[in-house]
C-alpha positions as CSV (number, residue, x, y, z in Angstrom):
1,M,101.2,187.9,113.7
2,Q,103.5,185.0,114.5
3,N,101.0,183.6,117.1
4,Q,98.3,183.8,114.5
5,M,100.3,181.8,112.0
6,N,101.1,179.1,114.6
7,R,97.5,179.0,115.5
8,Y,96.4,178.2,111.9
9,S,99.3,175.7,111.2
10,T,98.7,173.4,114.2
11,R,97.4,169.9,112.9
12,R,94.7,168.2,114.8
13,P,95.0,164.5,115.7
14,R,93.3,162.0,113.2
15,G,90.3,160.2,114.3
16,G,90.5,157.1,111.8
17,F,91.2,155.9,108.2
18,T,89.8,157.6,105.2
19,L,87.6,155.7,102.8
20,I,90.3,155.6,100.1
21,E,92.9,154.2,102.6
22,L,90.4,151.5,103.6
23,V,89.8,150.5,100.0
24,V,93.6,150.3,99.2
25,S,94.3,148.3,102.4
26,F,91.5,145.8,101.6
27,G,92.9,145.4,98.0
28,L,96.4,144.7,99.3
29,M,95.1,142.2,101.8
30,S,93.1,140.4,99.1
31,V,96.1,140.2,96.9
32,L,98.2,138.7,99.8
33,V,95.5,136.2,100.6
34,A,95.1,135.1,97.0
35,V,98.8,134.6,96.6
36,A,99.0,132.6,99.8
37,W,96.0,130.5,98.7
38,N,97.5,129.8,95.3
39,V,100.8,128.8,96.9
40,Y,99.0,126.5,99.3
41,V,96.8,124.9,96.6
42,G,99.7,124.6,94.2
43,G,101.8,122.9,96.9
44,S,98.9,120.6,97.9
45,T,98.3,119.7,94.2
46,Q,102.0,118.9,93.7
47,A,102.0,116.8,96.8
48,V,98.9,114.9,95.8
49,T,100.3,114.4,92.3
50,A,103.7,113.2,93.6
51,G,101.8,110.8,95.9
52,D,99.7,109.4,93.1
53,H,102.8,108.8,91.0
54,L,104.6,107.1,93.9
55,T,101.5,105.0,94.7
56,A,101.3,103.8,91.1
57,T,104.9,102.6,91.1
58,Q,104.8,101.1,94.6
59,S,101.5,99.3,93.9
60,A,103.0,97.8,90.7
61,M,106.0,96.6,92.7
62,V,103.8,95.0,95.4
63,L,101.9,93.1,92.6
64,M,105.2,92.1,91.0
65,E,106.5,90.8,94.3
66,S,103.3,88.7,94.9
67,I,103.6,87.2,91.4
68,Q,107.2,86.3,91.9
69,E,106.4,84.7,95.3
70,D,103.8,82.5,93.6
71,I,105.9,81.5,90.6
72,R,108.8,80.5,93.0
73,Q,106.4,78.1,94.7
74,M,105.1,76.7,91.5
75,A,104.3,73.0,91.3
76,I,105.2,71.6,87.8
77,L,103.7,68.4,86.6
78,N,106.4,66.3,85.0
79,Q,104.3,63.3,84.0
80,P,105.1,62.4,80.3
81,G,102.5,63.9,78.0
82,T,101.5,66.7,80.4
83,F,102.9,70.0,79.0
84,L,103.8,73.1,80.9
85,I,100.8,74.7,79.2
86,P,98.0,74.0,80.1
87,H,98.8,71.5,82.9
88,S,101.0,73.7,85.1
89,L,100.6,77.2,83.6
90,L,97.7,78.8,81.7
91,F,97.5,82.2,80.1
92,S,94.3,83.9,79.0
93,T,93.5,84.4,75.4
94,N,95.8,87.5,75.0
95,G,98.0,86.9,78.0
96,K,96.3,89.5,80.2
97,S,95.5,87.1,83.0
98,F,97.3,84.1,84.3
99,M,96.9,80.9,86.5
100,L,99.3,78.3,87.8
101,R,99.6,75.3,90.1
102,K,101.2,76.3,93.4
103,S,102.8,74.0,96.0
104,A,100.8,73.7,99.3
105,L,101.1,71.9,102.5
106,T,97.4,70.9,102.9
107,N,95.1,68.9,100.6
108,T,91.5,69.6,99.6
109,D,90.4,68.3,103.1
110,D,92.7,70.8,104.8
111,E,94.9,68.0,106.0
112,M,98.6,68.7,106.5
113,R,99.9,66.1,104.1
114,G,102.7,68.3,102.8
115,S,102.0,67.1,99.2
116,A,99.2,69.2,97.8
117,F,98.8,71.9,95.3
118,T,96.5,74.9,94.8
119,V,95.6,76.9,91.8
120,V,96.5,80.6,91.9
121,I,94.8,83.1,89.5
122,Y,95.7,86.6,88.6
123,Q,92.8,88.2,86.7
124,I,92.2,91.8,85.8
125,I,88.8,93.4,86.3
126,E,87.4,96.4,84.4
127,H,87.4,99.5,86.6
128,P,83.8,100.5,87.5
129,T,84.5,104.3,87.2
130,Y,87.5,105.0,85.0
131,P,87.1,103.9,81.3
132,G,90.2,102.0,79.9
133,L,91.6,101.2,83.3
134,F,91.5,97.9,85.3
135,T,92.2,96.6,88.8
136,I,93.4,93.0,89.5
137,R,92.4,90.2,91.8
138,R,94.3,87.3,93.2
139,L,92.4,84.0,93.8
140,E,93.7,80.9,95.4
141,R,91.6,77.7,95.3
142,T,91.9,74.0,95.9
143,T,91.4,71.6,93.0
144,N,87.7,71.3,93.9
145,G,87.2,75.0,93.6
146,E,87.1,76.0,97.3
147,N,88.5,79.5,98.0
148,I,91.5,79.6,100.3
149,P,91.5,82.6,102.6
150,S,94.3,85.1,101.9
151,K,95.9,84.9,105.3
152,G,98.4,87.7,105.8
153,R,97.5,89.2,102.5
154,A,95.1,92.0,103.6
155,F,97.6,94.7,102.6
156,D,98.2,93.1,99.2
157,E,94.5,92.7,98.5
158,K,93.9,96.4,99.3
159,V,96.7,97.4,96.9
160,F,95.4,95.2,94.1
161,A,91.9,96.7,94.5
162,S,93.2,100.3,94.3
163,L,95.8,99.7,91.5
164,L,95.0,101.4,88.2
165,L,96.2,99.2,85.4
166,K,96.5,100.6,81.9
167,D,97.7,97.2,80.7
168,I,99.3,94.0,81.9
169,R,100.9,91.2,80.0
170,F,102.0,87.7,80.9
171,D,104.3,85.9,78.5
172,L,106.1,82.6,78.6
173,I,109.7,82.9,77.4
174,V,111.6,79.8,76.5
175,K,115.3,80.0,75.9
176,L,117.0,77.2,73.9
177,E,120.7,76.6,74.7
178,Q,123.3,74.4,73.2
179,M,123.5,70.9,74.7
180,V,121.6,71.9,77.9
181,P,118.0,71.8,79.0
182,Y,115.9,74.7,77.8
183,R,115.1,77.4,80.4
184,S,111.6,78.8,80.9
185,F,110.6,82.3,82.2
186,V,107.4,84.1,82.9
187,R,107.7,87.7,81.8
188,V,105.4,90.1,83.6
189,S,104.9,93.6,82.1
190,I,102.7,96.0,84.2
191,S,101.6,99.5,83.0
192,A,100.3,101.3,86.1
193,A,98.5,104.7,85.8
194,S,98.8,107.4,88.4
195,G,95.2,108.5,87.6
196,P,92.5,108.4,85.0
197,A,92.9,109.8,81.5
198,G,92.4,113.6,81.5
199,R,93.6,114.2,85.0
200,N,96.4,116.8,85.1
201,E,99.9,115.3,85.0
202,S,98.5,111.7,84.9
203,K,101.2,109.3,83.8
204,V,101.7,105.6,83.0
205,Y,104.6,103.7,84.4
206,L,106.0,100.5,83.0
207,V,107.4,97.9,85.4
208,S,108.6,94.6,83.8
209,N,110.5,91.6,85.1
210,M,111.1,87.9,84.3
211,F,110.9,85.0,86.7
212,E,112.4,81.6,85.8
213,V,110.3,78.5,85.8
214,S,112.4,75.3,86.1
215,S,112.1,72.9,83.3
216,P,109.9,70.0,84.5
217,Q,111.8,67.3,82.8
218,F,115.0,67.8,84.7
219,I,114.3,68.5,88.3
220,N,113.6,66.0,91.1
221,V,112.7,63.2,88.7
222,R,112.8,59.7,90.2
223,P,112.9,56.6,88.1
224,N,109.5,55.0,87.5
225,Q,107.7,57.6,89.5
226,S,105.4,60.4,88.4
227,G,104.9,63.7,90.2
228,F,105.7,67.4,90.3
229,A,109.1,68.8,89.7
230,R,109.0,69.9,93.4
231,R,108.4,67.6,96.3
232,F,104.7,68.5,96.5
233,L,103.3,65.5,94.6
234,I,99.6,65.3,94.6
235,S,96.4,67.0,95.9
236,A,95.5,64.2,98.3
237,T,97.3,61.5,100.3
238,V,100.5,60.1,98.9
239,S,100.3,56.3,98.6
240,L,103.6,54.6,97.8
241,I,102.9,51.2,96.2
242,G,106.1,49.7,95.0
243,S,107.7,52.3,92.9
244,E,104.5,54.2,91.9
245,V,102.7,57.2,93.3
246,T,98.9,57.1,93.4
247,A,97.6,60.3,92.0
248,G,95.0,62.3,93.9
249,P,92.1,64.4,92.6
250,G,93.0,66.9,90.0
251,F,96.5,65.5,89.5
252,Y,96.3,65.0,85.7
253,N,93.8,67.7,85.0
254,I,94.6,70.6,82.8
255,L,94.0,74.1,84.2
256,P,91.5,74.9,85.4
257,P,90.3,71.7,87.1
258,N,87.0,70.8,85.6
259,D,85.3,70.1,89.0
260,W,85.2,73.8,90.0
261,P,81.6,74.9,90.8
262,D,82.1,77.9,88.5
263,W,84.3,76.2,86.0
264,G,82.5,78.0,83.1
265,L,83.8,81.3,84.3
266,F,87.4,80.2,83.7
267,A,87.1,77.8,80.7
268,P,87.9,79.2,78.3
269,F,90.2,81.4,80.4
270,M,89.5,85.0,79.1
271,D,91.4,88.2,79.5
272,Y,89.3,90.2,82.0
273,I,86.1,90.4,84.0
274,D,83.8,93.2,82.7
275,K,81.7,95.6,84.8
276,N,78.8,93.1,84.8
277,G,81.0,90.3,86.2
278,N,81.2,88.4,82.9
279,P,84.5,87.1,81.4
280,A,85.6,88.8,78.1
281,D,88.5,89.0,75.7
282,F,90.3,92.0,74.2
283,E,90.1,92.3,70.4
284,V,92.8,90.4,68.5
285,P,94.3,92.0,65.4
286,E,92.8,90.4,62.3
287,A,96.2,89.3,60.9
288,A,97.0,87.5,64.2
289,A,93.6,85.9,64.6
290,A,94.0,84.1,61.3
291,V,97.3,82.4,62.3
292,E,97.6,79.0,63.8
293,P,101.1,78.9,65.3
294,F,101.9,75.3,64.5
295,A,100.2,75.0,61.1
296,M,102.4,72.9,58.8
297,T,101.7,74.8,55.6
298,D,103.6,74.2,52.4
299,L,106.4,76.8,52.3
300,G,107.0,76.2,48.6
301,L,110.7,75.6,49.1
302,A,112.7,74.3,46.1
303,S,115.1,72.6,48.5
304,S,113.7,69.4,49.9
305,L,116.5,69.4,52.5
306,R,115.6,72.8,53.7
307,N,111.9,72.0,53.6
308,H,112.4,69.0,55.9
309,Y,114.8,71.1,58.1
310,V,112.0,73.7,58.8
311,K,109.3,71.0,59.1
312,T,111.1,68.9,61.8
313,G,112.3,72.0,63.7
314,T,108.7,73.2,63.9
315,E,107.5,69.7,65.0
316,Y,110.2,69.6,67.7
317,I,108.8,72.9,69.3
318,R,105.2,71.6,68.9
319,D,105.9,68.2,70.4
320,K,108.2,69.7,73.2
321,F,105.8,72.4,74.4
322,G,102.4,71.2,73.1
323,L,99.8,72.6,70.7
324,D,98.5,74.9,73.5
325,F,101.9,76.6,73.9
326,R,101.6,80.4,73.6
327,G,104.9,82.3,74.2
328,R,108.2,83.2,72.6
329,I,111.2,81.0,72.0
330,L,114.6,82.6,72.1
331,G,118.0,81.3,71.0
332,Q,121.1,82.1,69.2
333,V,123.9,80.5,67.3
334,T,127.4,81.8,67.5
335,A,130.7,81.3,65.8
336,A,133.5,79.5,67.6
337,R,135.2,81.7,70.1
338,P,138.8,82.6,69.1
339,A,141.6,81.0,71.0
340,D,142.7,84.4,72.4
341,G,139.4,84.7,74.3
342,S,138.1,87.6,72.2
343,P,134.3,87.7,71.4
344,P,133.1,85.4,68.6
345,P,133.2,87.1,65.1
346,W,129.4,86.7,64.7
347,V,126.2,86.0,66.7
348,A,122.9,85.1,65.0
349,P,120.0,85.4,67.5
350,F,116.5,84.3,66.7
351,D,113.1,85.0,68.3
352,I,110.1,82.8,67.4
353,D,106.8,84.4,68.3
354,A,104.0,81.8,69.1
355,T,101.9,84.2,71.1
356,S,98.2,85.1,70.4
357,S,99.4,88.2,68.6
358,A,101.8,86.4,66.2
359,T,101.2,87.2,62.5
360,E,103.2,84.3,61.1
361,S,103.3,80.6,61.8
362,V,106.3,79.1,63.6
363,A,107.4,77.3,60.4
364,V,107.4,80.6,58.4
365,Q,109.5,82.3,61.1
366,I,112.0,79.5,61.3
367,N,112.4,79.8,57.5
368,H,113.0,83.5,57.8
369,F,115.6,83.0,60.5
370,L,117.3,80.3,58.4
371,D,117.7,83.0,55.7
372,Q,119.6,85.1,58.2
373,T,121.6,82.2,59.4
374,I,122.7,81.0,56.0
375,I,124.6,84.3,55.6
376,Q,127.0,83.1,58.3
377,G,127.7,79.8,56.5
378,P,127.1,76.1,57.0
379,E,128.4,76.1,60.6
380,A,125.6,78.4,61.7
381,V,123.0,76.3,59.8
382,E,124.2,73.2,61.5
383,Q,124.1,74.8,65.0
384,M,120.6,76.1,64.5
385,G,119.5,72.6,63.4
386,H,121.0,71.2,66.7
387,L,119.1,73.7,68.8
388,L,115.8,72.9,67.0
389,F,116.6,69.1,66.8
390,A,116.0,69.4,63.1
391,Y,117.1,66.9,60.4
392,C,116.9,66.8,56.7
393,Y,115.6,63.4,55.6
394,P,112.2,61.8,56.2
395,G,112.5,59.4,59.0
396,G,116.1,60.4,59.5
397,L,117.0,57.9,56.7
398,R,119.9,59.2,54.7
399,P,120.6,58.3,51.0
400,N,123.4,56.0,52.1
401,G,121.0,53.9,54.2
402,Q,122.2,55.3,57.6
403,T,119.9,56.8,60.1
404,S,120.7,60.2,61.6
405,F,118.3,62.6,63.3
406,M,120.5,65.6,63.2
407,V,121.9,68.1,60.7
408,M,125.3,67.0,59.4
409,P,127.9,69.3,58.0
410,A,127.3,68.1,54.5
411,D,123.5,68.7,54.9
412,A,124.2,72.3,56.1
413,Q,126.4,72.9,53.2
414,S,123.8,71.7,50.8
415,I,121.2,74.0,52.3
416,V,123.6,77.0,52.0
417,N,124.0,76.0,48.3
418,G,120.3,75.9,47.8
419,Q,120.1,72.2,47.2
């Protein structure tokens, strides 16, 4: 009996997997493969996204460095009557593109004269594939319009062509300071996108900086000689005849020089190049388009002293920087610093907008800032008048017959009193 039970209980060896086991095994393997693939794809996507974001910021910094290098080599024309804009600097209609004179060692005949200049242009181009995005190009030309090869700039050119710009803005910032020459800066604001709109995790990064432009009236000026603020004087041979410098081609021209073969593509200097290769401008807000920055409109002020104060302050800015000036003018008036060295009890800053997007004229803005300054008393009104070289009487002729082209304490007090 025992032998019979052992005979029936003995298990035979298996010959393979059953169908159910194969189905279960295949299902588990599929799950593992799917999980591994998702991890791989997710990691790859994150790596690509992180790379796009890093590329956007790095490319913006490469562009910023190139602009800084050109501005530091800028050649500023300091001949009387030639304003910073449009003789040495020029911005497009809405400040999206930018050109400047740059010091160079060779003239238009490629001779090493050490006294030439070129014209450098940064101009944005509509992206051929991604709507709302732009690339940027850098051109460097002689005054007769010949392209200068970008030696050593192959990497930069590659970066510029691949950069996705959501926006860029060039602004001229002028800072007025007490009893010292004004200081000029070019502010560059770059909005770089990591990818086109709609792409997952696409972001826009803002990179902004300011680079100082030396005031042309106060650097390397020699008596009875004309020339640039730097030692690079003219675009052809320098001829010294007595105490004069003979100007070469393009020396007194505004930007761009009018002998360029394709001058019409840059005059007027527009914001960007569209997909068809034509220059175009962005739309300007209706309120800004109707404003002429230096229009001398009647402000309807009851005080004749205040009216002349605003008028002459506006004329100073217009005459100093020219009718073509488009930028912002910053300054501040402060109370006298206490003897113990503590901060002054009040500071009254002002910011005059003369850009293409300004919605009020310079005169109206000066009048508004004067309202704020009056609150601090006559001392502040007098200081602001000195910054703007304003005065209160026509021709500077005071009622007592004396001539004075500045705001006196009594004048400031009268303005505060509304007289």
